[in-house]
PAMIFI-801859 format. One line per field, with one value per residue (C-alpha): x, y, z; residue in one letter. Coordinates in nm, 3 decimals. Last residue first. Layout:
REM PAMIFI-801859
x c(X  ...)
y c(Y  ...)
z c(Z  ...)
residuo c(a  ...)
REM end
This chain:
REM PAMIFI-801859
x c(-5.563  -5.663  -5.353  -5.093  -5.344  -5.357  -4.978  -4.911  -4.741  -4.669  -4.679  -4.852  -5.070  -5.186  -5.313  -5.490  -5.777  -6.029  -5.854  -5.709  -6.072  -6.230  -5.951  -6.035  -6.401  -6.406  -6.144  -6.348  -6.690  -6.522  -6.370  -6.738  -6.869  -6.612  -6.707  -7.064  -7.018  -6.814  -7.056  -7.308  -7.188  -7.287  -6.886  -6.911  -6.531  -6.400  -6.637  -6.376  -6.073  -6.205  -6.397  -6.070  -5.930  -6.190  -6.201  -5.829  -5.858  -6.116  -5.903  -5.610  -5.837  -5.945  -5.612  -5.443  -5.699  -5.640  -5.265  -5.153  -5.397  -5.498  -5.152  -5.043  -5.312  -5.210  -4.881  -4.948  -5.200  -4.939  -4.656  -4.941  -5.039  -4.686  -4.580  -4.878  -4.890  -4.532  -4.354  -4.631  -4.816  -4.578  -4.234  -4.418  -4.570  -4.247  -4.056  -3.906  -4.252  -4.193  -4.137  -3.890  -3.683  -3.743  -3.614  -3.306  -3.238  -2.968  -3.015  -2.846  -3.113  -3.401  -3.244  -3.230  -3.600  -3.701  -3.587  -3.290  -3.390  -3.715  -3.848  -4.187  -4.131  -3.760  -3.688  -4.009  -3.993  -3.614  -3.765  -4.046  -3.810  -3.585  -3.860  -3.968  -3.619  -3.525  -3.819  -3.758  -3.386  -3.454  -3.726  -3.535  -3.221  -3.438  -3.569  -3.890  -4.066  -4.461  -4.441  -4.589  -4.447  -4.782  -4.651  -4.676  -5.030  -5.137  -5.236  -5.600  -5.499  -5.157  -5.354  -5.532  -5.232  -5.088  -5.360  -5.394  -4.988  -5.046  -4.782  -4.964  -5.292  -5.165  -5.172  -5.548  -5.509  -5.429  -5.543  -5.835  -5.959  -5.896  -6.108  -6.394  -6.296  -6.275  -6.603  -6.756  -6.596  -6.782  -7.131  -7.073  -7.008  -6.662  -6.481  -6.484  -6.279  -6.484  -6.768  -6.757  -7.115  -7.335  -7.508  -7.278  -7.386  -7.634  -7.472  -7.173  -7.378  -7.529  -7.202  -7.020  -7.079  -6.877  -6.830  -6.502  -6.271  -5.979  -5.655  -5.699  -5.839  -6.188  -6.200  -6.567  -6.536  -6.217  -5.903  -5.737  -5.587  -5.301  -5.347  -5.092  -4.830  -4.905  -5.251  -5.153  -4.788  -4.651  -4.910  -4.807  -4.423  -4.525  -4.637  -4.363  -4.064  -4.257  -4.273  -3.930  -3.741  -3.993  -3.877  -3.505  -3.570  -3.762  -3.476  -3.205  -3.406  -3.398  -3.046  -3.023  -3.241  -3.392  -3.397  -3.388  -3.640  -3.886  -3.826  -3.887  -4.230  -4.264  -4.196  -4.450  -4.732  -4.621  -4.544  -4.837  -5.091  -4.977  -4.737  -4.504  -4.456  -4.467  -4.515  -4.826  -4.965  -4.818  -4.985  -5.336  -5.294  -5.200  -5.491  -5.711  -5.603  -5.623  -5.964  -6.101  -5.909  -6.033  -6.001  -5.712  -5.540  -5.595  -5.307  -5.179  -5.358  -5.274  -4.946  -5.108  -5.335  -5.635  -5.860  -6.189  -6.054  -6.290  -6.459  -6.087  -5.955  -6.207  -6.131  -5.778  -5.913  -6.097  -5.790  -5.608  -5.861  -5.889  -5.498  -5.526  -5.781  -5.658  -5.305  -5.395  -5.523  -5.274  -4.998  -5.101  -5.143  -4.803  -4.658  -4.873  -4.737  -4.367  -4.215  -3.978  -4.197  -4.502  -4.327  -4.190  -4.562  -4.661  -4.430  -4.480  -4.852  -4.712  -4.540  -4.846  -5.034  -4.780  -4.786  -5.166  -5.149  -4.948  -5.140  -5.441  -5.251  -5.183  -4.797  -4.583  -4.239  -4.169  -4.462  -4.228  -3.964  -4.196  -4.301  -3.979  -3.872  -4.182  -4.182  -3.833  -3.908  -4.237  -4.068  -3.758  -3.957  -4.184  -3.887  -3.699  -3.999  -3.955  -3.604  -3.645  -3.841  -4.238  -4.358  -4.399  -4.566  -4.795  -4.856  -4.939  -5.216  -5.458  -5.168  -5.082  -5.483  -5.462  -5.180  -5.349  -5.666  -5.520  -5.547  -5.933  -5.983  -5.824  -5.636  -5.766  -6.105  -6.231  -6.056  -6.012  -6.381  -6.502  -6.251  -6.454  -6.258  -5.988  -5.718  -5.688  -5.423  -5.196  -5.313  -5.263  -4.865  -4.813  -4.810  -4.431  -4.399  -4.685  -5.006  -5.194  -5.460  -5.187  -4.897  -5.145  -5.251  -4.890  -4.767  -5.060  -4.917  -4.571  -4.704  -4.856  -4.557  -4.322  -4.577  -4.575  -4.199  -4.163  -4.347  -4.669  -4.683  -4.654  -4.886  -5.176  -5.231  -5.283  -5.480  -5.716  -5.778  -5.872  -6.087  -6.081  -5.993  -5.852  -5.504  -5.261  -5.494  -5.662  -5.330  -5.238  -5.603  -5.592  -5.228  -5.298  -5.598  -5.338  -5.124  -5.420  -5.536  -5.191  -5.220  -5.607  -5.498  -5.353  -5.640  -5.885  -5.694  -5.602  -5.987  -6.087  -5.790  -5.889  -6.286  -6.167  -5.956  -6.204  -6.447  -6.797  -6.737  -6.767  -6.776  -6.479  -6.296  -6.618  -6.716  -6.371  -6.352  -6.670  -6.523  -6.198  -6.404  -6.601  -6.287  -6.176  -6.531  -6.509  -6.151  -6.255  -6.550  -6.291  -6.058  -6.313  -6.361  -6.463  -6.508  -6.225  -6.341  -6.715  -6.691  -6.498  -6.725  -7.046  -6.849  -6.812  -7.194  -7.297  -7.025  -7.199  -7.527  -7.443  -7.294  -7.591  -7.791  -7.575  -7.523  -7.640  -7.405  -7.592  -7.423  -7.128  -6.899  -7.173  -7.371  -7.033  -6.876  -7.152  -7.083  -6.710  -6.786  -6.982  -6.701  -6.394  -6.590  -6.747  -6.378  -6.180  -6.424  -6.487  -6.089  -6.032  -6.268  -6.112  -5.766  -5.859  -6.108  -6.414  -6.424  -6.749  -6.886  -6.917  -6.861  -6.818  -6.746  -6.560  -6.588  -6.892  -7.018  -7.132  -7.299  -7.389  -7.244  -7.252  -6.945  -6.970  -6.873  -6.640  -6.490  -6.173  -5.915  -5.835  -5.796  -6.157  -6.276  -6.135  -6.308  -6.645  -6.575  -6.446  -6.819  -7.032  -6.830  -6.890  -7.227  -7.256  -7.082  -7.268  -7.582  -7.448  -7.337  -7.717  -7.820  -7.555  -7.683  -8.054  -7.969  -7.765  -8.055  -8.301  -8.154  -8.125  -8.468  -8.504  -8.300  -8.461  -8.659  -8.463  -8.101  -8.107  -8.295  -8.032  -7.754  -7.928  -7.956  -7.611  -7.493  -7.681  -7.602  -7.240  -7.306  -7.597  -7.414  -7.206  -7.574  -7.692  -7.353  -7.439  -7.229  -7.100  -7.267  -7.151  -6.886  -6.574)
y c(4.280  4.062  3.902  4.170  4.446  4.346  4.302  4.643  4.753  4.461  4.563  4.900  4.772  4.484  4.720  4.935  4.971  4.797  4.502  4.421  4.480  4.247  3.960  4.026  3.987  3.707  3.526  3.650  3.478  3.182  3.123  3.200  2.918  2.686  2.726  2.689  2.412  2.238  2.322  2.178  1.855  1.660  1.555  1.703  1.786  1.473  1.320  1.504  1.323  0.981  1.057  1.163  0.835  0.635  0.814  0.766  0.397  0.330  0.513  0.307  -0.019  0.086  0.164  -0.151  -0.380  -0.248  -0.205  -0.465  -0.742  -0.736  -0.618  -0.954  -1.153  -1.015  -1.137  -1.463  -1.527  -1.378  -1.630  -1.924  -1.815  -1.770  -2.128  -2.298  -2.224  -2.140  -2.440  -2.652  -2.662  -2.535  -2.686  -3.007  -3.016  -2.958  -3.229  -3.336  -3.516  -3.729  -4.059  -3.851  -3.803  -4.182  -4.295  -4.057  -4.192  -4.455  -4.535  -4.872  -5.014  -4.879  -5.094  -5.370  -5.337  -5.303  -5.627  -5.637  -5.835  -5.845  -5.972  -5.754  -5.509  -5.413  -5.559  -5.443  -5.063  -5.071  -5.169  -4.945  -4.644  -4.734  -4.761  -4.390  -4.247  -4.450  -4.300  -3.956  -3.945  -4.107  -3.874  -3.532  -3.655  -3.698  -3.374  -3.349  -3.006  -2.902  -2.537  -2.271  -1.922  -1.732  -1.425  -1.132  -1.250  -1.159  -1.509  -1.705  -1.849  -2.001  -2.257  -2.369  -2.385  -2.610  -2.831  -2.872  -2.916  -3.236  -3.402  -3.352  -3.490  -3.862  -3.739  -3.775  -4.191  -4.383  -4.168  -4.035  -4.376  -4.506  -4.229  -4.450  -4.777  -4.652  -4.430  -4.763  -4.982  -4.735  -4.764  -5.078  -5.230  -5.289  -5.602  -5.842  -5.969  -6.145  -6.077  -5.709  -5.719  -5.974  -6.025  -5.903  -5.581  -5.511  -5.607  -5.404  -5.100  -5.119  -5.154  -4.925  -4.649  -4.837  -4.469  -4.308  -4.301  -4.472  -4.286  -4.169  -4.544  -4.653  -5.015  -5.128  -5.300  -5.505  -5.416  -5.572  -5.945  -5.929  -6.040  -6.251  -6.093  -5.838  -5.621  -5.350  -5.374  -5.436  -5.155  -4.901  -4.974  -4.920  -4.568  -4.492  -4.612  -4.435  -4.107  -4.117  -4.185  -3.868  -3.692  -3.701  -3.647  -3.307  -3.232  -3.309  -3.053  -2.790  -2.816  -2.780  -2.445  -2.318  -2.561  -2.856  -2.754  -2.643  -3.009  -3.175  -2.987  -3.113  -3.463  -3.444  -3.391  -3.660  -3.927  -3.889  -3.943  -4.306  -4.392  -4.424  -4.465  -4.124  -4.225  -4.092  -4.265  -4.584  -4.552  -4.486  -4.766  -4.979  -4.877  -4.929  -5.311  -5.335  -5.211  -5.413  -5.728  -5.720  -6.084  -6.162  -5.823  -5.760  -6.016  -5.738  -5.522  -5.460  -5.309  -5.078  -4.915  -4.733  -4.966  -5.155  -5.422  -5.424  -5.041  -4.961  -5.124  -4.883  -4.615  -4.649  -4.696  -4.357  -4.189  -4.349  -4.243  -3.880  -3.876  -4.043  -3.747  -3.450  -3.523  -3.515  -3.173  -3.001  -3.179  -3.039  -2.674  -2.655  -2.752  -2.460  -2.219  -2.332  -2.007  -2.127  -2.026  -2.174  -2.511  -2.488  -2.435  -2.738  -2.996  -2.854  -2.961  -3.305  -3.310  -3.185  -3.468  -3.714  -3.614  -3.711  -4.031  -4.141  -4.016  -4.197  -4.515  -4.497  -4.639  -4.337  -4.361  -4.307  -4.047  -3.829  -3.816  -3.691  -3.394  -3.250  -3.327  -3.184  -2.891  -2.789  -2.744  -2.562  -2.300  -2.288  -2.222  -1.927  -1.797  -1.818  -1.599  -1.357  -1.332  -1.251  -0.966  -0.995  -0.919  -1.300  -1.370  -1.082  -1.212  -1.547  -1.404  -1.698  -1.935  -1.851  -1.877  -2.181  -2.325  -2.194  -2.365  -2.703  -2.781  -2.742  -2.932  -3.256  -3.405  -3.258  -3.149  -3.424  -3.770  -3.693  -3.560  -3.895  -4.075  -3.936  -3.671  -3.773  -3.741  -3.342  -3.451  -3.501  -3.154  -2.928  -2.966  -2.789  -2.422  -2.404  -2.537  -2.547  -2.701  -2.585  -2.372  -2.221  -2.180  -2.041  -1.764  -1.673  -1.706  -1.467  -1.205  -1.232  -1.162  -0.867  -0.739  -0.795  -0.596  -0.305  -0.323  -0.336  0.002  -0.028  -0.019  -0.381  -0.466  -0.292  -0.566  -0.829  -0.630  -0.494  -0.871  -0.976  -0.671  -0.565  -0.196  0.082  0.019  0.100  0.066  -0.239  -0.408  -0.341  -0.447  -0.767  -0.862  -0.797  -1.052  -1.294  -1.264  -1.337  -1.618  -1.804  -1.790  -1.887  -2.166  -2.296  -2.191  -2.372  -2.708  -2.715  -2.679  -2.928  -3.199  -3.118  -3.219  -3.504  -3.590  -3.566  -3.761  -3.609  -3.389  -3.650  -3.398  -3.245  -3.239  -3.205  -2.877  -2.714  -2.744  -2.591  -2.278  -2.291  -2.302  -2.034  -1.816  -1.855  -1.819  -1.465  -1.418  -1.505  -1.228  -0.957  -1.064  -1.014  -1.218  -1.549  -1.872  -2.059  -1.924  -1.988  -2.349  -2.418  -2.279  -2.438  -2.759  -2.723  -2.610  -2.940  -3.157  -2.984  -3.069  -3.439  -3.485  -3.328  -3.584  -3.866  -3.766  -4.081  -4.311  -4.583  -4.540  -4.334  -4.527  -4.640  -4.329  -4.153  -4.303  -4.146  -3.815  -3.860  -3.943  -3.599  -3.395  -3.509  -3.429  -3.095  -2.962  -3.103  -2.935  -2.616  -2.600  -2.656  -2.367  -2.161  -2.173  -2.199  -1.895  -1.784  -1.496  -1.454  -1.163  -0.958  -0.581  -0.380  -0.018  0.170  0.545  0.616  0.243  0.122  -0.223  -0.525  -0.393  -0.669  -0.754  -0.843  -1.186  -1.172  -1.530  -1.501  -1.672  -2.066  -2.107  -1.983  -2.354  -2.451  -2.210  -2.317  -2.699  -2.633  -2.444  -2.665  -2.975  -2.755  -2.733  -3.128  -3.111  -2.877  -3.083  -3.406  -3.214  -3.102  -3.470  -3.630  -3.379  -3.458  -3.844  -3.791  -3.568  -3.839  -4.107  -3.897  -3.779  -3.616  -3.313  -3.311  -2.956  -2.642  -2.774  -3.029  -2.817  -2.529  -2.725  -2.884  -2.524  -2.411  -2.735  -2.592  -2.238  -2.214  -2.434  -2.250  -1.939  -2.060  -2.144  -1.779  -1.669  -1.814  -2.119  -2.048  -2.315  -2.674  -2.909  -2.672)
z c(9.596  9.893  10.025  9.881  9.970  10.341  10.354  10.247  10.586  10.827  11.204  11.126  10.842  11.053  11.305  11.077  11.329  11.086  11.019  11.384  11.504  11.280  11.323  11.735  11.673  11.468  11.722  12.015  11.856  11.782  12.146  12.262  12.010  12.156  12.511  12.420  12.255  12.530  12.806  12.602  12.598  12.299  12.191  11.860  11.754  11.878  11.564  11.340  11.397  11.427  11.115  10.924  11.043  10.897  10.574  10.539  10.617  10.395  10.107  10.194  10.191  9.833  9.729  9.874  9.712  9.356  9.407  9.704  9.667  9.298  9.152  9.379  9.228  8.862  8.909  9.039  8.748  8.470  8.644  8.653  8.265  8.166  8.323  8.226  7.860  7.825  7.974  8.075  7.721  7.517  7.611  7.762  7.401  7.211  7.422  7.083  7.023  7.354  7.075  6.920  7.235  7.342  6.991  7.026  7.376  7.217  6.871  6.901  7.096  6.885  6.574  6.784  6.919  6.529  6.399  6.186  5.983  6.116  5.752  5.775  6.009  5.943  5.614  5.465  5.633  5.454  5.123  5.114  5.212  4.947  4.702  4.776  4.816  4.470  4.321  4.441  4.319  3.983  3.888  4.018  3.832  3.502  3.482  3.319  3.273  3.258  3.170  3.438  3.377  3.453  3.720  3.470  3.333  3.695  3.847  3.867  3.493  3.610  3.830  3.493  3.315  3.594  3.591  3.186  3.147  2.977  3.146  3.481  3.383  3.461  3.859  3.904  3.788  4.121  4.445  4.192  4.140  4.522  4.671  4.500  4.621  4.976  4.944  4.852  5.147  5.428  5.313  5.204  5.560  5.690  5.642  5.925  6.236  6.488  6.750  6.706  6.645  6.428  6.112  5.903  5.726  5.952  6.289  6.164  6.103  6.421  6.624  6.486  6.716  6.979  7.106  7.243  6.931  7.047  7.112  7.468  7.565  7.487  7.624  7.622  7.266  7.389  7.190  6.888  6.946  6.798  6.448  6.304  6.054  5.798  5.814  6.044  6.156  5.784  5.644  5.906  5.857  5.490  5.563  5.805  5.570  5.228  5.407  5.547  5.200  5.085  5.377  5.265  4.912  5.049  5.265  4.994  4.773  5.031  5.061  4.631  4.690  4.361  4.069  4.275  4.524  4.207  4.084  4.434  4.416  4.066  4.174  4.474  4.222  3.964  4.210  4.438  4.181  4.095  3.825  3.979  4.355  4.552  4.885  4.916  4.614  4.705  5.072  4.919  4.702  5.003  5.187  4.910  4.857  5.287  5.321  5.046  5.168  5.539  5.682  5.496  5.494  5.881  5.978  6.245  6.502  6.880  6.780  6.549  6.791  6.644  6.854  6.861  6.593  6.323  6.294  6.380  6.049  5.862  6.070  5.941  5.582  5.632  5.713  5.431  5.188  5.286  5.263  4.888  4.785  4.918  4.854  4.484  4.506  4.758  4.548  4.253  4.451  4.571  4.217  4.037  4.290  4.321  4.390  4.632  4.946  4.761  4.758  5.126  5.194  5.019  5.102  5.480  5.404  5.323  5.669  5.861  5.685  5.749  6.109  6.116  5.911  6.198  6.440  6.302  6.312  6.688  6.731  6.672  6.607  6.196  6.211  6.453  6.217  5.903  6.151  6.150  5.791  5.648  5.913  5.840  5.486  5.521  5.753  5.519  5.211  5.407  5.546  5.232  5.091  5.367  5.329  4.935  4.996  4.966  4.588  4.532  4.861  4.765  4.421  4.619  4.801  4.677  4.716  5.077  5.184  4.986  5.197  5.530  5.421  5.356  5.731  5.684  5.362  5.295  5.550  5.925  5.837  5.586  5.701  6.034  6.062  5.928  6.197  6.474  6.686  6.913  6.600  6.700  6.935  6.629  6.507  6.790  6.785  6.431  6.565  6.549  6.283  6.047  6.131  5.831  6.027  6.259  5.992  5.754  5.972  6.078  5.684  5.618  5.885  5.784  5.424  5.530  5.751  5.432  5.199  5.440  5.464  5.097  5.042  4.838  4.449  4.371  4.655  4.493  4.239  4.487  4.717  4.399  4.316  4.690  4.758  5.112  5.020  5.196  5.066  5.353  5.661  5.492  5.441  5.808  5.948  5.737  5.861  6.194  6.170  6.022  6.339  6.545  6.378  6.423  6.825  6.765  6.577  6.939  7.120  6.908  6.835  7.222  7.328  7.098  7.199  7.548  7.484  7.307  7.583  7.841  7.689  7.757  7.431  7.184  6.899  7.061  6.702  6.571  6.750  6.731  6.371  6.351  6.515  6.314  5.979  6.116  6.209  5.816  5.698  5.853  5.709  5.359  5.362  5.502  5.239  4.956  4.674  4.873  4.713  4.897  5.251  5.170  5.044  5.379  5.597  5.409  5.452  5.829  5.861  5.699  5.903  6.225  6.156  6.027  6.353  6.556  6.370  6.474  6.837  7.012  6.778  6.666  6.314  6.307  6.091  5.851  5.772  5.796  5.489  5.290  5.424  5.369  5.032  4.963  5.179  4.958  4.624  4.772  4.915  4.619  4.346  4.502  4.567  4.190  4.105  4.382  4.182  3.852  3.868  4.061  4.287  4.451  4.643  4.934  4.981  5.330  5.307  5.582  5.531  5.754  5.823  5.472  5.444  5.169  4.847  4.596  4.425  4.055  3.882  3.601  3.580  3.686  3.439  3.486  3.117  3.047  2.943  3.230  3.445  3.359  3.376  3.761  3.787  3.634  3.841  4.156  4.059  4.074  4.401  4.572  4.462  4.631  4.965  4.959  4.909  5.153  5.411  5.372  5.396  5.729  5.882  5.776  5.963  6.257  6.312  6.637  6.564  6.210  6.239  6.324  6.342  6.090  5.827  5.921  5.866  5.535  5.404  5.460  5.275  4.978  5.028  4.926  4.637  4.577  4.554  4.233  4.076  4.123  3.952  3.658  3.525  3.166  2.901  2.938  2.812  2.817)
residuo c(p  m  l  r  e  v  l  g  p  s  v  r  d  i  l  g  g  s  l  a  l  l  t  g  a  a  a  v  i  g  v  m  m  l  s  t  n  a  q  v  q  g  t  q  a  r  r  l  m  d  g  a  f  r  t  a  y  g  a  m  n  v  a  g  d  v  v  y  k  d  v  l  a  a  g  r  g  a  g  l  l  v  g  r  v  m  g  t  e  a  f  e  n  v  f  y  l  r  e  v  v  r  p  l  p  g  l  r  g  r  i  v  s  s  a  p  m  q  a  y  y  i  a  a  a  v  a  i  g  g  l  a  a  l  t  s  v  v  v  v  v  p  e  f  e  f  e  f  h  r  l  s  p  d  l  a  g  d  m  l  k  g  f  f  g  s  p  a  i  l  g  f  f  i  a  p  i  s  l  m  v  l  p  f  t  m  s  r  p  s  e  h  l  g  g  h  g  g  g  h  a  d  t  s  a  t  a  h  a  d  h  a  d  h  s  s  g  h  d  e  a  p  a  g  g  k  y  d  g  f  f  t  m  f  i  a  r  f  m  y  l  a  t  m  f  a  v  t  a  a  v  a  f  l  f  k  d  h  k  w  a  d  l  l  i  e  d  k  s  w  f  g  a  l  p  f  v  g  s  l  s  l  a  g  i  v  f  t  a  f  t  i  p  m  h  k  r  l  g  g  m  l  p  m  e  f  t  n  t  a  h  s  v  s  g  a  g  q  f  l  l  s  k  f  f  a  h  t  f  l  h  f  m  a  a  p  y  g  g  l  g  l  a  m  v  m  y  g  l  q  s  i  t  s  y  a  l  v  r  k  i  d  t  a  v  i  g  m  s  a  a  f  i  a  t  f  g  g  t  y  a  i  l  m  q  i  g  g  p  a  a  h  v  a  p  f  f  r  a  l  l  y  v  g  a  a  v  m  t  a  s  h  v  i  s  s  v  p  t  p  g  e  m  a  d  p  l  w  f  h  l  p  f  q  a  s  k  g  a  a  g  s  l  l  g  v  v  f  g  a  v  v  a  r  p  l  h  h  v  a  e  n  i  e  l  i  d  f  t  h  t  k  s  w  i  l  l  v  a  l  m  f  g  f  d  g  f  r  t  v  i  f  a  k  k  a  a  a  a  a  s  p  k  h  f  w  f  g  i  l  l  y  s  t  l  g  v  l  e  w  h  v  f  l  q  l  l  s  s  s  m  v  l  g  l  m  a  a  t  f  l  s  m  f  a  f  f  r  a  y  g  g  d  g  a  m  y  g  t  s  y  i  q  v  l  l  s  i  s  t  v  v  f  l  m  m  g  s  l  g  d  l  r  i  g  l  n  v  e  f  d  f  l  t  m  w  h  h  s  a  f  g  v  s  e  g  d  s  g  s  v  t  d  l  a  w  l  a  l  l  w  a  v  f  v  a  a  i  t  v  r  g  a  l  l  p  r  t  r  l  y  v  a  i  a  l  f  s  a  v  p  a  f  y  i  a  w  v  a  a  e  p  i  n  p  l  l  m)
REM end
């Protein structure tokens, strides 16, 4: 520890710095876009410095929680709500990741979004998103975490649909918001269940209470957490919103869909790892196999995608599956280490994709090619990110991926085989992207006015490009310094951050957030795992080079030999059709028709019948009032005669003679 312990006010300032920048832009800086960007960068920079201080504090305590007391907010009958900060190894690491990625993305955005009409609005949304994510990871209360969880969903909706006038972007934003709601509903039920059984929202108390709750309750709680994690972290079957979310600006993909928001589901399972550990073994296997299946399922789609951002989106889903699988197998430190390293090299790759789009006006790899000579910085940094993602020694991804493979090797050999296959596929689709994008001959890109469904909707880069190169999109060029600087900076952790693994520092930092009985981390070296993972990575690179660089055999030949399989994978295994056409439209159409029938025959029928009955009664009664004096007089005489006859019968004992005792029975 290099500094004194961070005070609680400084930790709160990490959260409120981006909140302040959001309010400043929303209230004062909407008409001053350049200043809005600078204010956002300054606010996130302050948060980053304080996050470093917080990380220094928790590293000095070996990852154990810094004792900040919670603060009472409100009481409603027996319902008490407390808010507070939980600062331990897990949250300290996440604060560092979120602020680091956010800071570099804000700098990158000043070049990428230059000239966009919504420049100030973009930075306002980015500030709010950063605050929401920081609030999520530092919450000491489950209710507080849930509120920020939903705020993350809202801000991601705003960012994905940032170019709301573009139909595909608006549709993608709605799709992301709706699909994640399904997972969030399960998470909400988990929140209600655990509160009804423990009467507390304090995360530490809940993690202690799960050891004394019925196993069915713990199982239900963990399944609810898995539901929320599957939505946010795009795990099967709620994975299909993430590729469409690439319709948002590339900086959004770099921060929201690679490093922070999509990692929230993994963080949720990690924060409640004691509950996951206490759940029945079947629930743990459900988590592990959900992650394992998602990893290989998404990797297969990444191999055939032609949009470079969608390749990275499927890669993100696959790598998140790795992390979820590790948590299900009990590999909590391994999952968090991969989340840590993955955030940096995946953000680097997304920014590299934005950089090549900046030069070519497209994300379609078949329209690129030959860019390495014109974009040397982008090429070098993209290769570094791809090597790290592929798990090539000694880059960061090698160390974190191997820890996950080691947990699979120790606990489930089948999942180890799945993970090793995914490692091969990862190297294959990443170097396929590199060879298609940076090697060969340039295919011409796309015209600046061509904004297809997979393209960013604005030529937002023209101003930055003009400033940096003295021209617009007239020719291939390297991106401006505001974009290449973050690429270079992100390359550093992509290379070196994995080297902390052998020291055991990171694993012990993560273990500090757990109960002492769950702290079992020891750095291990398993030759079989290292050899298999290395061969898988190098094999994937070699196959990609043979097919997409040497053309031996050509990809078209392989495609022809695989029959209908490539078309099935290109159609994403028809999951979108099943979900959107079969379930959403089918269910909604069926429900709509059913509701129409109920409305027509039940609701309208009841109203109409009431009207008909009233009209019928009126028709009958109106005949009694004809308006004729003779008829009225005749009816009056009939009434008088009937009344007189009745009185006579009662007074003369006629009824008793006819039916003795009848009057007493009727009128006791």
